[in-house]
C-alpha positions as CSV (number, residue, x, y, z in Angstrom):
1,M,260.5,-26.9,155.6
2,Y,261.2,-24.8,152.7
3,A,258.3,-23.7,149.9
4,Q,258.4,-22.9,146.3
5,P,254.5,-22.2,145.9
6,G,254.7,-21.9,142.3
7,A,256.8,-24.6,141.2
8,A,254.2,-27.4,140.6
9,L,252.7,-24.7,137.8
10,R,254.7,-22.1,136.8
11,P,258.5,-21.8,138.8
12,N,259.5,-18.8,140.8
13,P,262.7,-17.8,141.2
14,L,263.6,-19.5,144.9
15,T,263.6,-16.1,146.7
16,K,262.7,-15.1,150.9
17,E,259.3,-13.2,149.9
18,N,258.5,-16.9,148.7
19,L,259.9,-18.9,151.4
20,I,258.7,-20.0,154.9
21,M,259.8,-22.5,157.2
22,T,257.4,-24.2,159.8
23,S,256.3,-27.7,161.2
24,T,253.0,-29.1,160.4
25,P,250.4,-28.5,162.7
26,D,247.2,-30.6,163.9
27,P,244.6,-30.4,161.9
28,G,242.6,-27.4,163.5
29,A,245.8,-25.2,163.6
30,L,246.4,-25.8,159.9
31,D,242.9,-24.6,158.9
32,T,243.7,-21.3,161.1
33,L,247.1,-21.1,159.6
34,C,245.5,-21.7,155.9
35,I,243.0,-19.4,156.3
36,N,245.5,-16.6,157.8
37,T,248.0,-17.4,154.8
38,I,245.0,-16.4,152.6
39,R,244.5,-13.1,154.4
40,A,247.9,-12.4,154.1
41,L,248.6,-13.0,150.4
42,A,245.3,-10.8,149.8
43,M,247.1,-8.1,151.9
44,D,250.2,-8.3,150.3
45,A,248.5,-8.1,146.5
46,V,246.6,-4.8,147.6
47,E,249.8,-3.8,149.3
48,K,252.4,-3.9,146.4
49,A,249.6,-2.8,143.8
50,N,248.8,0.1,146.2
51,S,245.3,-0.3,145.0
52,G,242.1,-2.5,145.7
53,H,240.2,-4.1,148.7
54,P,241.7,-6.1,152.0
55,G,238.6,-6.2,154.1
56,A,236.2,-8.3,152.5
57,P,238.9,-10.9,151.7
58,M,240.3,-11.0,155.1
59,G,236.8,-11.7,156.3
60,L,235.5,-14.3,153.9
61,A,239.0,-16.2,154.2
62,P,237.2,-18.7,156.2
63,A,234.2,-18.7,153.9
64,G,236.1,-18.7,150.8
65,Y,238.7,-21.6,152.1
66,V,236.3,-24.2,153.0
67,L,234.6,-23.9,150.0
68,F,237.6,-24.6,147.9
69,T,239.1,-27.2,150.2
70,R,236.1,-29.0,151.7
71,L,232.7,-28.4,149.6
72,M,233.4,-27.6,146.2
73,K,234.0,-30.6,143.3
74,H,236.4,-28.8,141.0
75,H,239.8,-29.9,139.0
76,P,242.1,-26.8,139.2
77,Q,244.2,-28.1,136.6
78,K,241.3,-28.5,134.2
79,P,239.0,-25.3,135.7
80,D,236.4,-26.4,132.4
81,W,235.5,-29.7,133.4
82,L,232.2,-30.1,132.5
83,D,230.7,-31.4,136.1
84,R,232.7,-28.8,138.4
85,D,230.8,-26.8,140.7
86,R,230.8,-23.2,139.9
87,F,231.5,-20.7,142.1
88,V,230.5,-16.8,141.5
89,L,232.8,-14.3,143.4
90,S,229.6,-11.6,143.2
91,G,231.7,-8.8,145.2
92,G,233.9,-8.6,142.5
93,H,235.9,-5.7,144.4
94,A,236.9,-9.0,146.8
95,S,239.0,-10.5,143.7
96,A,242.3,-10.8,146.1
97,L,240.6,-13.7,147.8
98,L,239.5,-15.4,144.9
99,Y,243.1,-15.2,143.3
100,S,244.7,-16.4,146.8
101,L,242.1,-19.5,146.8
102,L,243.1,-20.0,142.8
103,H,246.8,-20.1,143.7
104,L,247.1,-21.9,146.9
105,T,244.6,-24.8,145.4
106,G,246.5,-25.7,142.1
107,Y,245.1,-23.5,138.9
108,P,247.4,-22.0,136.5
109,L,248.1,-19.1,138.7
110,C,251.2,-18.6,139.9
111,L,252.7,-16.1,142.8
112,D,253.8,-13.9,140.6
113,D,250.4,-13.2,139.1
114,L,250.0,-12.3,142.5
115,K,252.3,-10.1,142.6
116,A,251.2,-8.7,140.1
117,F,247.9,-7.4,140.9
118,R,245.8,-4.9,138.9
119,Q,249.0,-4.3,137.1
120,W,248.5,-3.9,132.9
121,G,248.8,-7.3,131.0
122,S,248.4,-9.5,134.8
123,L,246.0,-12.4,135.2
124,T,245.1,-10.7,138.3
125,P,242.7,-7.6,137.2
126,G,241.2,-5.1,139.7
127,H,238.3,-7.4,139.5
128,P,237.4,-11.3,138.2
129,E,237.0,-11.6,134.2
130,H,236.2,-14.5,132.5
131,G,238.2,-15.5,130.3
132,H,241.2,-13.9,131.4
133,T,242.2,-16.0,134.4
134,P,241.5,-19.6,134.6
135,G,238.9,-20.5,137.2
136,V,237.0,-17.4,136.7
137,E,233.5,-18.3,136.1
138,T,232.0,-15.1,134.9
139,T,233.0,-11.5,135.4
140,T,232.6,-9.5,138.2
141,G,232.0,-6.0,139.8
142,P,229.0,-4.0,139.3
143,L,227.1,-5.3,142.4
144,G,224.4,-8.0,141.7
145,Q,225.2,-9.2,138.4
146,G,227.1,-11.6,139.5
147,F,224.5,-13.1,142.0
148,A,221.7,-13.0,139.4
149,N,224.7,-15.1,136.7
150,A,224.6,-17.8,140.0
151,V,220.7,-17.7,139.4
152,G,221.3,-18.3,135.3
153,L,224.0,-21.1,135.7
154,A,222.1,-23.1,138.5
155,M,219.4,-22.8,135.9
156,A,221.0,-24.2,132.8
157,E,222.0,-27.1,135.5
158,R,218.4,-28.1,136.1
159,H,217.8,-28.1,132.2
160,L,220.6,-30.0,131.1
161,A,220.1,-32.3,134.4
162,A,216.5,-33.2,133.3
163,R,217.7,-33.2,129.9
164,F,220.8,-35.7,130.2
165,N,220.6,-37.8,133.3
166,Q,219.1,-41.2,133.1
167,P,218.5,-43.7,135.6
168,G,222.1,-44.8,137.4
169,F,223.8,-42.0,135.3
170,A,223.8,-38.3,136.6
171,I,226.3,-36.8,133.7
172,V,225.1,-33.2,135.1
173,D,225.0,-33.2,139.1
174,H,227.1,-30.2,140.4
175,F,226.0,-27.1,142.5
176,T,226.5,-23.5,142.4
177,Y,228.0,-21.4,145.0
178,V,227.5,-17.6,145.1
179,M,229.5,-15.0,147.8
180,C,227.7,-11.8,148.1
181,G,227.9,-9.2,150.1
182,D,225.8,-6.0,151.7
183,G,226.3,-4.1,148.5
184,D,224.7,-7.1,145.8
185,L,221.5,-7.5,148.4
186,M,221.2,-3.5,147.9
187,E,221.5,-4.0,144.1
188,G,217.6,-4.4,142.5
189,V,218.7,-6.7,139.9
190,A,219.9,-9.7,142.9
191,A,216.3,-9.0,144.7
192,E,214.8,-10.0,140.9
193,A,216.9,-12.8,140.5
194,A,216.4,-14.2,144.5
195,S,212.6,-14.3,143.5
196,L,213.0,-16.0,140.4
197,A,215.1,-18.7,142.2
198,G,213.1,-19.4,144.8
199,H,209.6,-19.5,142.7
200,L,212.2,-22.0,140.6
201,K,213.2,-23.9,143.8
202,L,216.3,-24.4,142.6
203,G,217.9,-26.1,145.3
204,R,221.5,-26.4,144.1
205,L,222.1,-22.8,144.5
206,I,223.7,-21.8,147.7
207,C,224.7,-18.1,148.6
208,L,227.1,-17.5,151.2
209,Y,226.2,-13.6,152.2
210,D,229.1,-11.9,153.9
211,D,227.1,-10.0,156.6
212,N,229.8,-7.7,157.8
213,G,227.6,-4.7,158.6
214,I,230.0,-2.1,156.3
215,S,229.7,-0.7,153.3
216,I,231.7,2.6,151.2
217,E,230.0,5.1,153.6
218,G,230.3,3.2,156.9
219,A,228.3,1.2,158.5
220,T,225.1,-0.4,156.6
221,A,222.7,0.6,159.4
222,I,222.5,4.1,157.7
223,T,220.9,2.5,154.9
224,F,220.1,-1.1,154.7
225,T,218.4,-2.4,157.7
226,E,215.9,-4.6,156.6
227,D,215.8,-7.8,157.9
228,V,217.9,-10.1,154.9
229,A,216.8,-13.4,156.3
230,K,212.9,-12.6,156.5
231,R,213.2,-11.2,152.8
232,F,214.7,-15.0,151.3
233,A,212.7,-16.7,153.7
234,A,209.5,-14.8,151.5
235,Y,211.2,-15.3,148.3
236,G,210.8,-19.1,149.4
237,W,214.9,-19.8,150.2
238,Q,216.6,-21.7,153.1
239,V,218.4,-19.0,155.5
240,I,220.3,-20.9,157.6
241,R,222.9,-18.6,159.9
242,V,226.4,-19.0,161.0
243,A,227.1,-17.0,164.1
244,E,230.4,-16.9,163.5
245,G,232.3,-16.4,160.4
246,N,235.7,-17.1,161.4
247,D,234.6,-20.9,162.5
248,P,235.3,-22.8,159.6
249,E,233.3,-26.0,161.2
250,L,230.0,-23.7,161.5
251,I,230.6,-22.9,157.9
252,F,231.0,-26.4,157.0
253,K,228.2,-27.7,158.6
254,A,225.9,-24.6,157.1
255,V,226.8,-25.8,153.7
256,K,226.3,-29.2,154.0
257,K,222.5,-28.9,155.9
258,A,221.9,-26.6,152.9
259,K,223.2,-28.9,150.1
260,A,220.7,-30.8,151.7
261,D,217.7,-28.8,150.7
262,R,216.9,-30.1,146.9
263,N,213.9,-28.2,146.9
264,R,215.4,-24.5,147.9
265,P,218.3,-22.1,147.3
266,S,219.7,-21.6,150.3
267,L,221.2,-18.2,151.9
268,V,223.6,-18.8,154.2
269,I,224.1,-16.0,156.4
270,V,227.7,-15.6,157.4
271,K,228.3,-13.4,160.3
272,T,232.1,-11.6,159.3
273,Q,234.5,-8.8,160.4
274,I,236.0,-6.8,157.5
275,A,239.6,-6.9,158.0
276,H,239.3,-9.4,160.2
277,G,242.7,-9.3,162.3
278,S,243.6,-6.0,161.9
279,P,244.2,-4.3,165.1
280,N,243.1,-0.8,163.9
281,K,240.8,-1.4,160.9
282,Q,239.2,-4.4,161.7
283,G,235.2,-3.6,161.5
284,S,235.8,-0.2,159.6
285,H,234.9,0.9,156.2
286,E,238.4,2.2,155.9
287,A,239.1,-1.4,155.4
288,H,237.1,-1.5,152.5
289,G,239.1,-0.5,149.2
290,A,242.1,0.9,150.4
291,P,245.4,-0.8,151.2
292,L,245.9,-1.2,155.2
293,G,249.5,0.5,155.0
294,K,252.4,-1.1,155.1
295,Q,252.5,-0.9,159.4
296,E,248.9,-2.2,159.7
297,V,249.9,-5.2,158.1
298,C,252.8,-5.9,159.8
299,L,250.8,-5.4,162.6
300,T,247.7,-7.8,161.2
301,K,250.2,-10.6,160.2
302,E,251.7,-10.1,163.7
303,C,248.5,-10.1,165.1
304,L,247.6,-13.5,163.1
305,G,250.9,-15.3,164.1
306,L,252.2,-14.7,160.5
307,P,255.8,-13.6,160.0
308,A,255.8,-10.0,158.0
309,D,257.7,-11.4,154.7
310,E,255.6,-10.3,151.6
311,F,254.0,-13.0,150.0
312,C,254.6,-15.8,152.3
313,I,253.0,-19.7,152.1
314,P,253.9,-22.1,154.5
315,Q,254.7,-25.7,152.9
316,A,252.1,-27.1,155.4
317,V,250.0,-24.9,153.6
318,F,250.7,-25.1,150.0
319,D,250.4,-28.5,150.7
320,H,247.5,-28.9,152.5
321,C,245.5,-26.8,149.5
322,R,247.4,-28.5,146.8
323,G,245.6,-31.2,147.9
324,C,242.4,-30.0,145.8
325,V,244.6,-30.9,142.4
326,E,244.4,-34.9,143.2
327,R,240.8,-34.5,144.5
328,G,239.9,-32.7,141.4
329,R,241.5,-35.6,139.0
330,K,239.4,-38.5,140.9
331,A,236.5,-36.5,140.6
332,E,237.0,-35.9,137.0
333,A,238.2,-39.6,136.7
334,R,234.8,-41.6,138.2
335,W,232.9,-38.5,136.3
336,L,234.8,-39.8,132.9
337,R,234.1,-43.8,133.9
338,Q,230.3,-42.7,134.3
339,F,230.1,-40.4,131.0
340,K,231.9,-43.9,129.1
341,A,229.6,-46.4,130.3
342,Y,226.3,-43.8,129.6
343,T,227.8,-43.5,126.2
344,K,227.2,-47.3,125.5
345,A,223.8,-47.1,127.4
346,H,222.5,-43.9,126.0
347,P,224.8,-43.6,122.5
348,Q,222.1,-41.0,120.7
349,L,221.8,-38.5,124.5
350,A,225.7,-38.6,124.8
351,D,226.2,-37.2,121.1
352,D,223.8,-34.9,121.8
353,F,225.4,-34.1,125.2
354,V,228.9,-33.5,123.4
355,S,227.0,-31.8,120.6
356,A,225.3,-29.0,123.6
357,M,228.4,-28.4,125.2
358,S,231.0,-27.4,122.2
359,A,227.7,-25.5,120.9
360,F,227.9,-27.5,117.6
361,L,225.3,-26.3,115.4
362,P,224.0,-29.7,113.5
363,K,224.0,-29.7,109.7
364,G,220.7,-28.2,108.1
365,W,220.1,-25.9,110.9
366,D,219.4,-22.8,109.0
367,E,217.5,-24.4,105.7
368,N,214.3,-23.7,104.3
369,L,214.1,-21.0,106.6
370,P,210.6,-18.7,106.1
371,V,210.9,-16.5,103.1
372,F,208.2,-13.5,102.4
373,T,207.7,-12.2,99.3
374,P,206.6,-8.7,97.9
375,D,203.0,-10.0,97.1
376,Q,202.4,-11.4,100.7
377,P,201.0,-9.0,103.3
378,A,203.1,-6.7,105.1
379,V,204.1,-8.2,108.1
380,A,205.9,-6.9,111.4
381,T,209.6,-7.8,111.9
382,R,208.7,-9.3,115.5
383,V,205.9,-11.5,114.0
384,A,208.9,-12.9,110.9
385,S,211.0,-13.1,114.2
386,G,208.8,-15.4,115.8
387,K,207.9,-17.7,112.8
388,T,211.8,-17.8,112.6
389,L,212.4,-18.7,115.6
390,Q,209.8,-21.4,116.0
391,V,211.8,-23.2,113.0
392,L,215.2,-22.7,114.5
393,A,214.0,-24.1,117.9
394,R,213.0,-27.5,116.3
395,R,216.3,-28.1,114.6
396,L,218.4,-26.7,117.7
397,P,217.3,-28.2,121.2
398,T,220.2,-25.8,123.0
399,L,217.8,-22.6,122.3
400,M,216.1,-21.5,125.0
401,G,214.6,-18.4,126.6
402,G,211.7,-16.2,126.9
403,S,211.0,-13.0,128.1
404,A,209.6,-10.5,130.4
405,D,206.9,-10.8,130.6
406,L,206.0,-9.9,126.9
407,A,206.4,-13.6,125.2
408,P,202.5,-12.6,123.4
409,S,204.4,-9.0,121.9
410,N,207.7,-10.2,121.5
411,N,206.6,-13.7,119.7
412,T,209.5,-15.4,121.8
413,F,207.1,-18.3,123.4
414,I,208.4,-21.7,121.4
415,K,205.4,-23.7,120.3
416,D,204.8,-27.2,121.4
417,V,207.4,-26.5,123.9
418,A,207.1,-26.8,127.9
419,E,207.7,-24.0,130.1
420,F,210.8,-24.3,132.1
421,Q,209.4,-24.3,135.6
422,A,210.0,-26.0,139.2
423,G,209.8,-29.7,139.0
424,S,209.5,-29.3,134.8
425,Y,213.0,-28.2,134.2
426,G,213.3,-29.8,130.6
427,G,211.2,-27.2,129.5
428,R,212.8,-24.6,127.3
429,N,210.5,-22.3,127.6
430,I,211.1,-19.5,130.3
431,R,208.8,-17.3,132.4
432,F,211.1,-14.5,133.6
433,G,208.1,-12.7,135.0
434,V,208.5,-8.4,135.0
435,R,212.4,-8.6,135.7
436,E,214.7,-7.2,132.7
437,H,217.3,-6.3,135.1
438,A,217.5,-10.0,136.4
439,M,216.6,-11.6,132.8
440,G,219.9,-10.1,131.1
441,A,222.4,-11.4,133.9
442,I,220.5,-14.9,134.3
443,L,221.3,-14.9,130.5
444,N,224.7,-14.7,131.1
445,G,224.8,-17.2,133.7
446,M,223.2,-19.8,131.2
447,I,225.4,-19.2,128.6
448,L,228.6,-18.8,131.0
449,H,227.6,-22.8,131.9
450,N,227.7,-24.2,128.4
451,G,225.1,-26.4,126.8
452,I,222.5,-23.6,126.4
453,R,221.8,-20.9,124.0
454,P,219.7,-18.4,125.3
455,Y,217.5,-15.6,124.2
456,G,215.5,-13.1,126.3
457,G,213.1,-10.3,125.0
458,T,211.4,-7.1,126.1
459,F,210.3,-3.5,124.5
460,L,213.3,-2.0,123.2
461,V,212.7,0.8,125.6
462,F,213.4,-1.4,128.2
463,A,216.6,-2.5,127.0
464,D,218.0,0.1,129.4
465,Y,216.9,-2.3,132.1
466,M,219.3,-4.8,131.1
467,R,222.0,-2.6,129.6
468,P,224.9,-3.8,132.6
469,A,224.2,-7.2,132.0
470,I,224.4,-6.5,128.1
471,R,227.3,-4.3,128.5
472,L,229.0,-7.1,130.7
473,A,227.8,-10.5,128.0
474,A,230.1,-7.9,125.3
475,L,232.9,-7.5,127.9
476,M,232.6,-11.6,127.8
477,K,232.1,-11.8,124.4
478,L,228.9,-14.4,125.4
479,P,226.9,-14.9,122.2
480,V,223.9,-13.7,124.0
481,I,220.7,-13.2,121.8
482,Y,218.1,-10.0,122.3
483,V,215.0,-9.7,121.0
484,F,214.1,-6.3,121.2
485,T,210.4,-5.2,119.9
486,H,208.2,-2.3,119.6
487,D,211.8,-0.6,118.1
488,S,209.9,2.9,117.2
489,V,208.0,5.9,118.2
490,A,205.6,4.5,115.5
491,V,204.9,2.2,118.8
492,G,202.3,5.1,119.1
493,E,199.5,5.1,121.6
494,D,201.5,4.6,124.3
495,G,202.9,7.6,124.3
496,P,206.9,8.6,125.0
497,T,207.4,6.5,128.0
498,H,207.3,3.8,125.5
499,Q,208.7,4.9,122.5
500,P,212.4,4.3,122.2
501,V,214.3,7.5,120.4
502,E,218.1,7.0,122.0
503,H,218.1,3.4,122.5
504,V,218.9,2.1,118.7
505,A,222.3,4.7,119.5
506,S,223.1,3.7,123.0
507,L,223.5,0.2,122.2
508,R,225.4,0.8,119.3
509,A,227.8,2.9,121.9
510,I,228.8,-0.9,123.4
511,P,231.6,-2.6,122.0
512,N,231.6,-5.9,120.8
513,L,227.4,-5.8,121.3
514,T,226.1,-6.0,117.5
515,V,222.7,-4.5,116.8
516,I,220.5,-5.9,114.2
517,R,217.9,-3.3,113.0
518,P,215.9,-5.3,109.5
519,A,213.8,-3.4,107.5
520,D,211.4,-6.5,106.3
521,A,210.5,-10.2,107.0
522,N,213.7,-11.4,105.0
523,E,216.0,-9.3,106.6
524,T,214.6,-10.4,110.0
525,V,215.2,-14.1,108.7
526,A,218.9,-13.4,108.0
527,A,219.2,-11.8,111.2
528,W,218.4,-14.7,113.1
529,R,220.5,-16.2,111.0
530,T,223.7,-14.2,111.6
531,A,222.8,-14.0,115.5
532,I,222.8,-17.7,115.6
533,K,226.0,-17.8,113.8
534,A,227.8,-15.4,116.3
535,T,230.5,-16.9,118.4
536,S,232.1,-14.1,120.0
537,G,229.7,-11.8,121.3
538,P,225.7,-10.7,122.0
539,V,223.4,-9.6,119.6
540,A,220.5,-7.3,119.8
541,L,217.5,-7.7,117.5
542,I,215.6,-4.4,116.9
543,L,211.9,-5.5,115.4
544,S,209.3,-3.5,114.8
545,R,205.7,-3.8,116.1
546,Q,204.1,-2.1,113.2
547,N,203.9,-4.1,109.7
548,L,206.1,-3.9,107.0
549,P,205.9,-4.4,103.1
550,V,208.3,-7.1,101.9
551,L,211.2,-5.6,100.0
552,E,213.2,-6.7,97.2
553,P,215.5,-8.5,97.2
554,G,214.1,-10.9,99.5
555,P,215.8,-14.3,100.6
556,T,218.9,-12.8,98.7
557,C,219.7,-9.9,100.9
558,N,222.8,-9.5,102.0
559,L,222.7,-8.5,106.1
560,A,225.5,-10.3,106.9
561,Q,227.5,-7.7,105.4
562,G,225.6,-4.7,107.8
563,A,224.1,-2.9,104.3
564,Y,223.6,-3.6,101.0
565,V,222.2,-2.0,97.9
566,V,218.1,-2.6,97.4
567,A,217.3,-0.4,95.0
568,D,220.0,1.5,92.3
569,A,220.5,4.0,89.8
570,K,221.1,3.1,86.2
571,G,224.1,4.5,86.2
572,Q,226.1,6.5,88.7
573,P,223.6,7.4,91.2
574,D,223.3,11.6,92.1
575,L,222.0,10.4,95.6
576,I,222.3,7.8,98.1
577,L,219.5,7.5,100.8
578,M,220.0,5.1,103.6
579,A,218.1,3.7,106.3
580,S,217.6,0.9,109.2
581,G,214.5,-1.1,110.0
582,S,211.2,0.5,108.8
583,E,212.4,3.5,107.4
584,V,213.7,1.8,104.8
585,S,210.2,1.2,103.1
586,L,210.4,4.9,103.5
587,A,213.4,5.7,101.9
588,M,212.1,3.9,98.4
589,A,208.8,4.9,98.3
590,A,211.4,8.1,98.2
591,G,213.7,7.1,95.9
592,K,210.9,6.0,93.2
593,R,209.5,10.0,93.7
594,L,213.0,11.4,92.8
595,E,213.3,8.8,89.8
596,Q,210.8,10.4,88.7
597,E,212.3,13.8,88.3
598,G,215.0,12.4,86.8
599,V,217.3,11.8,90.4
600,G,219.7,8.8,90.3
601,V,218.9,7.3,93.3
602,R,220.8,4.8,95.4
603,V,218.9,2.8,98.4
604,V,220.5,1.5,101.0
605,S,219.7,-0.9,103.6
606,M,221.9,-0.8,106.3
607,P,220.6,-2.9,109.5
608,S,224.4,-3.2,111.4
609,W,226.9,-0.9,111.8
610,E,229.2,-3.5,113.3
611,L,228.4,-5.8,110.6
612,F,229.0,-3.6,107.9
613,E,232.3,-1.9,109.8
614,A,233.6,-5.3,109.8
615,A,233.2,-5.7,106.4
616,A,236.1,-5.5,103.6
617,A,236.6,-1.8,102.8
618,D,236.2,-2.4,98.9
619,Y,232.9,-3.7,100.1
620,R,232.0,-0.6,101.8
621,R,233.1,1.7,99.1
622,Q,230.8,0.0,96.8
623,V,227.7,0.3,98.8
624,L,228.6,3.9,99.8
625,P,230.9,5.1,96.6
626,P,233.0,8.0,98.5
627,A,232.3,10.0,95.0
628,V,228.6,10.4,95.7
629,T,228.7,12.9,98.9
630,A,224.8,13.6,98.3
631,R,223.9,11.6,101.2
632,V,220.4,11.2,103.4
633,A,220.1,8.6,106.3
634,I,217.0,8.0,107.7
635,E,216.3,6.4,111.2
636,A,213.3,7.1,113.7
637,G,215.5,7.7,116.3
638,I,218.3,10.5,117.3
639,A,220.8,11.0,114.3
640,M,223.5,10.3,116.9
641,G,226.3,8.4,114.6
642,W,224.7,8.6,111.4
643,K,227.0,11.5,110.5
644,Q,230.2,9.0,110.2
645,Y,227.9,8.0,107.1
646,V,226.4,10.7,105.4
647,G,229.7,13.2,105.5
648,E,229.9,17.0,105.6
649,R,227.8,17.3,102.7
650,G,224.7,14.8,103.9
651,A,221.7,14.7,106.5
652,V,220.1,12.9,108.9
653,L,216.6,12.3,109.2
654,G,216.3,11.6,112.6
655,I,214.3,12.3,116.0
656,D,216.1,14.5,118.4
657,R,213.3,14.8,121.0
658,F,210.8,12.5,122.7
659,G,207.7,11.3,121.0
660,A,203.8,11.4,121.8
661,S,200.7,9.7,122.1
662,A,198.7,9.3,119.6
663,P,198.4,6.4,116.8
664,G,201.5,5.3,115.0
665,P,201.3,6.9,111.9
666,V,200.4,10.2,113.3
667,V,203.3,10.5,115.4
668,M,205.4,9.3,112.3
669,E,203.8,12.1,109.9
670,K,204.1,14.7,112.3
671,L,207.7,13.7,113.4
672,G,208.9,14.4,109.5
673,F,208.9,10.8,108.7
674,T,206.6,10.9,105.4
675,V,207.4,10.9,101.4
676,D,207.2,14.5,100.5
677,A,209.4,15.9,103.7
678,L,212.1,13.1,103.0
679,V,211.8,14.3,99.4
680,D,212.4,18.0,100.3
681,L,215.6,17.2,102.4
682,A,217.1,15.1,99.4
683,R,216.7,18.0,97.1
684,K,218.0,20.5,99.6
685,V,221.6,17.9,100.0
686,M,221.5,17.6,96.6
687,K,221.7,21.4,95.8
688,K,224.6,21.8,98.0
């Protein structure tokens, strides 16, 4: 019988490449045929692209096949069905495996997409990309990140189940599967995430570990000789071994055993061979990151009992794998019937569930937020942030997060709300521990799940530990919120190890990340309002440890435009002083001194370059008139980037060195952040 694999979704031309005649085999032989077909598709995709990683897909084909066709609850024609099981391919270099599985089981990914593997504009990029390919839950590639994302997905499932499930109504009831390799488990981020997952007893998290003993440089024995099973057992995980990774029945039984333990996450160690079936490259690191070569592909297909033709799919394989579509339809239909009954029995909870999963902001969520006035005592923006968070958390039940063991300093703990702990999954305060790497990646997983708006806090200097996860959040356009406090050398006595100087600039360098460094308490409130409204990218709030005076114009500040005038000359200004964060008050003081000398000064608070660049061109010209070329930017960090705003005639008062251990005001003074120093610099600029 002839097969036309793409016909059910997107028609493919009837060509020799995608046709094969075969009879229907017995069940055991059918499993083997399906697995070998997955291997062949992965080989062909990599070979046609002349780029990619064939080895891991070939070794993991049995595990992927069993998961997608026999174990996972998913609906290929509705990839975003709310109660689906989540699958994360942490070793994203094995993307050819995932794409082959998605195509065969009925996701909107046709054979032509497999043929366009790694090509411009295709749905099959080199590593899986969330929001680009249907069925891809998260963007993976940097090893270990996907593993930690899966922990976040599992945490979200447990929290939402605790919040919404009622007796007789398990409307949130699914598993998170993650497939990882040696490289993932070598990365520290995976260790941090695994430790937290074990502590939290995330029994619905199941990891299949591709134990093939190979990395890019050769056998893992040259660097990786630890006992992974004992390590994970020490974390509190259930550890199950599959001695023969080419046996689908053993894999099936192992995962079923993993699913039965609801009190521990499970690590299923699957012993595989990289490039299984290849006569000359099976078990070799040469099969990791390069095509096998046409001759080796043909030999491998011969060994696997497959024809040499490219992209061949037996009709029996196609029909069997596409059975996932009908099973998924029935599973969703059962869930919809249950949810309909749930709506009648618990109408308010049902409304809340829909609001949570759609990220709906309730009416009046940002009304009556804290307001600060200049006659009040100076207040640190981290403190103002904490006050704002308390109000927002009462109105936004999806707001959930914590810090890397720094809640008292970050002011990120929600008062009168329980902690998210094993046995108390309904809590919204997460104790991440000293695990910034994992925290960043877990936040991504939580928001990818839907139903939760996560935030995470630490000192700004430790944002470097989170950078890979922040970058991936920006790449995936995830509106995660970061609370970074202790934002400058004004941290003081802790010294240069804890005093960020390059960190704000480095965060601004990440595309699609909005960085906001508010100047006072009211700007901090506005920053939170902007962060909550964000829908297409992460937001980093950069907050002070030291107290800052409350400035005018107070609650009417135009932070949403990225920059605005906080003090102005009576006529056309002679000089513009622009600053972010704590240095705005310094600019205000210097501006008053210069005004006494007859200089017309405009002071601009510039909390967010990204928001300012997104503002209308006319508005930007109004704030920074091109005719005023005497400009000084002030920021307690490296000067990189400010030149675009001060121009050739302007200057930047910044810090292009590391800090020092001393009281914060002393450090600021010694590094030139005084009214006298700023006034002198402004005079020099005006003389130009």
